[in-house]
C-alpha positions, 0 to 999 in steps of 0.5 A: 439594207440587209439581203437575206437569201430566199428560200422556196417556202420564203418565196412562196410566203412572199407571193402570198403577201404581194397578192394582197397588194397592201404594201406601201398603201395608204392609211385605211380605216378598217385597219386603223380601227383594228389598232385602236380596238387593240389598244383598248382591249389590252389597255396598253397605249401602243399597237402596230398591224405590220407586214414583212417582205424581203428586206424590211418590216413595213407598219400598215397601221399604228397608234403611239409608234412612229417609223412606218418602215424598219430594216430587217433584223435576220434573227428577229425576222426568222424567229417571227416568220417561222413561229406560229404562236404569239410571242409575249416580251416582258421587257423589250429593252432586256429581252436578247431577242429583240433588245437590238432590234431597230424597232426597240432601238428607235422606240426605247419607250416600249417595254411590255410587248406582244405579237400575235401572227397574221397566218394563212390557212397554208401556214404562211406568216404575212405580218403581225398585230402587235401591242406595247406597253411603256413599262414592263409586263404581259397580257393577262390571260382574256386580254391575250385571248381577245387580241388573238381573236382580233388578229384573226379578224385582221386576217379575215379582212385580208382575205375579203381584200384578196377576194376583192382583188381577184374579182377586179381581176376577173372583171378586168378579164371579163372585159378583156373577153367581151371586148374580144368577142363583141365583133364576132358576137352576132356572127357566131355559129352558136346561138350566145345568150347572156344573163343576168344573175336574176336570170334574165336575158341582157343579150341575144345574137342572130343565131339565137333568134333562128334557134329559138324563134323569139327576136332580140326585142322580145327576148331581152328582159325576159326570164330564161326559164319562162321564155325557153324552158317547158313548164314541167322542167322549171324545177330542174332548170332552177336547180341548175342555176342556183348551183352555178349562182353558188359558184364564186369562180369562173363557171366555164366548165359547165355544160348542159343538155336540156330541152327548150321550147321554141316560140312555135311551141316546138320541143329541141335538145340543145347543148349549152356551155356556161362561163361567167364574166364580170362587166362593170361589177355586174356578174353575168352568165354567157351560154353558147347553145346549139341544137343537137336534136338531130345529132341526139336522134342519130346517136339514139339510132347508132346506140340502138344499132351498136346494141343490136350488132353487140347483142349478135356479136356476144352470141357468136361462139367466136372470139371477136375483138374490135380495136382502134387504130392504136390497137386499143380494145373498143369492144370484146365479146364474152367468148374472147374473155369471159369474165365481165370484170376482165372484159370491162378493164381491157376497154380502151387498153392494149394487150401489154396493159391487160397482160400487166393486169393479169400478171402475165408474160408479154409473149402474146401480147408481143406477137399480136402487136407485131400481127396488128401493125403488119395488118395496119402497114399493109392494109391486108388481112393477116391470119395465124395460129396461137396457143394458150390455156383455158380456165381448166389449163387445157392447151387451145390452139386458135386461128386468128385474124386481123381484118383492117377497115379504112374510112372513105379517105383510106385511113385506118379506122377499126381493125376487126380481130376474130379467133376461131378454136381449131383445137379439135381440127388440129387434133383431127389433123394431127390423128390424120397425119398419124394415120397417113404415116401409119398407112405409109409405113404399113405399105412398107411393112407389107412389102417387107413382110412379103420379103421376110415370108418369102425368105424365112417361111419358104425354107421350113414350108419346103421342108415340111412339104418334102417331109409330108410327102415322104411320110405319104410315100413311106410304108415303114411305120418306124420311117414315118415316125421318124419323119413326123418327129422332125416336123415339130422344130420346123413348126416351132421355128415357123411359129416363132418366125410368124409371132415375131412377124406380127409383133412387128407389125402391131408396134406401129398400131399400138397407139394408146400403149401407156408408160410406166415407171420402169427400174432398168436393172430389175428388168434387165436382170429378169431378161438375163434370167430368161437367157440364163442358159445362153449365158452360161454356155458363153460364159459370158461376163454382164456388167450393169451400171444404172446408177445415174438414171436407174428408172425412166418412163417407158412401156414395160413390154417394150423395154422388156423386148428391147433388152431381150433383142440386144442381149440375145444378139450380144450372146448370139454374135459373140466372137470365139476368140474371147470371152464375151463381155456386155456393159450396160449402162445409162446416163442423165442428160437434161430431161433425156436418158441415155441407155448404152449396150456395149459388147466385145463380139463379132462386130458389124462392117459399118461401111457396107452396112451402115444403112441396113443395120435396122432394116427388116430381114437384114443379117450380117453373120451366118447363124442358124437363128438369125431372121433380121427382125431384132433390130428392126423391132427395137428401133420401131419401139424406141421410135414409137415412144419419140426416142432414137437409137444409134450403132457404132461397130467394128468387125472383130472388136465389138458393137455399142447400141446407144438409146435416147429415151427423150421427154420423160416426164411426157410419158408419166401416167399419161397415154402417149 
C-alpha cells in the first residue's frame, strides 16, 4: 500500500467521498445499469464506475473487467484528481501516463481508454466513469458527449444518495429527540403541538388543552387552520405553512406571532416556534406555543409610554441621553445630536465608537467613560463641565451630569445623562469676575489717586493760590503781569499731571480695545521724533534691532505709550558720568515676543525698591518732572493685554525692562 501525504484539499475531498458511504458496498442495480448504458453509448465492451480514496481505486460497478480494487498509483492518481476534464487515451499500452498503472498491467486487453470525472459542485473529484476498448482508438464527439452526460447522471445519483443519507441521519436524530422529549411532553410549560405534512394535528399536550380549550381527542386528526385560526387569517397561515413545507432542512429557527381562536371563540395572541422531525420516515412539525396576549398588551402600553416620554424628552431644550450598564447609548434626543443619521448610528454604541465614526479625537470619550465609571462605582450623581465646538465652530460649555438608576435588587440598570448649555452663564461669570476685579482695582486706584492728588497737585495748587493772593494784593501792574506769567507753567504742569492720572484710570476700563498689526521699529522711530530735542540734549545713542520679531499684535496707542514712557525715563534718568546708550531689541520665543529696552543710566536700587518699581506715585531719583506714573501706566497696559513686564537694574550701571507679549494670534483682528 502506497502512503500519500494528505493536503488540506485532499482531506476535504476524502470527507466528501466518505459522506457518500459508498466504498466497499455491495453491487447496486442503479450503478450497474449506468455502466451497461455506457458500453452501449460508446460501443466499447468495457466500462467502470470507480472511486479513489487515500490508498486505492475502488470499482463500484464494472462490465468486462475484473479487479474491484486497485492499489494507488501516485502520478496517475494526482493527475486524475486534479484534472476537471475528461481524459482520452488512444492506447493505454503506449501512453506513459497509464502504461505502468496496475489497472493496465492487470488488464492487458485494455487499449483505447476514456475517463470522465465525477466532480462535486465544490470541485472535488470523487471518482470516474470510464469506458475502454480492446483495441486502440478514441470516442467520437457524439459518443464523448453522451458519456459525459451519463457521468453527470451518475453524479446526480450520488447527490440523491447523499440526501437520503442525510434524511436517514435526521430521522435518527429526530427519534432521539422524541425519545428525550416524550417524558416531559405532557408536563411542558408551553403548549406542544405536533403536525403532519398535510397540516393535521398528531399530538397535543395538556398545556395545549389549557391554552386552546380543545381536548386531545377533539384536536388530534383535525386540520390546524380549521381548529385554531380565525377564518379571515387562513391565507396568511397557509402561506407560512407552504414556506415551511418547502424547506428541506430543520426549521428550528422559525418563529411566528399569530392570532388564534380558542374553543370558546376568544381570540388570543400566541408566540410559536416550529422545528422539523422525521419519525419512521414521516416528516413532522413540532410547535411550542405560549400565550403572549397580556405581554403583548403590556408591550403596547409600554411602547405608548415610551413614545410619550421620548416625545417629551425630544422637545426639552437640553442634551439628554440614556445609557445601559455598559455605557452604551439607549436613547439620545435631538438637542444632544441634531443629525438624525448620527443619532440613529449611536444607539447601541459607546462614545469611542461614535468618535471613530465621526473621525474625532478620543479625549472626550475617555473623559466621559471615566465619569460614567465613577457614577457606576459610587452609585452617586456625577457632575462636571466640558467644552466642545458647535456646528458653527463656536466654543460651547456644558454642565453635564450622570445620574445612575438601580433596580429593586440594587443593580445598575440605567444611567441618565444630561447636559445644560451654560456658555452664556460662563460668559456672565467671566464678565462678573472682570467687573469685580475692575472694581477692586478702581478702589485701589482711588486710594492711589488720592495720594497722587495730595502729593502731585497740592504743591502746584498751593503755589497758584499764593500767586493769586499776591496778584490781588499788588497794586503795581508790571508786578501783576509778571506774577500772571508765572501762573501758566503751573497750569500746564497741573493739566499734564491730571491727564496722566486720567489715562491710568482709563486703561482698566478700556475693555473693548482692539489689537492691530504694529511695526515696532516704525513705532519706535515715531516716539524718538517726539523726543528729538531731549535726545539731542543728552547726545544719546539709540540702537534698535527688531529683526527677530519686527511686528506684533497690540493696541497701537498702548505700544506708543509704552515706548514713550520707557524712552523718556531713559533720557530723564541718564547718568552725568557717561554718554547715554539705549538698546531696543526683540526676540520671538514660541508664540511670545519679548521686547527689551536697556540703558546705562542711573539705575535703581533693587534691594530697596524691588517691590515699588511699578507702583503708582513711586519715584527713585530727584527730578523736577518725576511723578511716578509712567511705569505704573506701562505695567497696566501690558497686563491688560495678558502680558508681563520685568526689570533688572543696578545703581550707576543701568536698567533693563523686558516685556513679554503673549498669545499673539489671539489678538489678531478681534476684540479682547
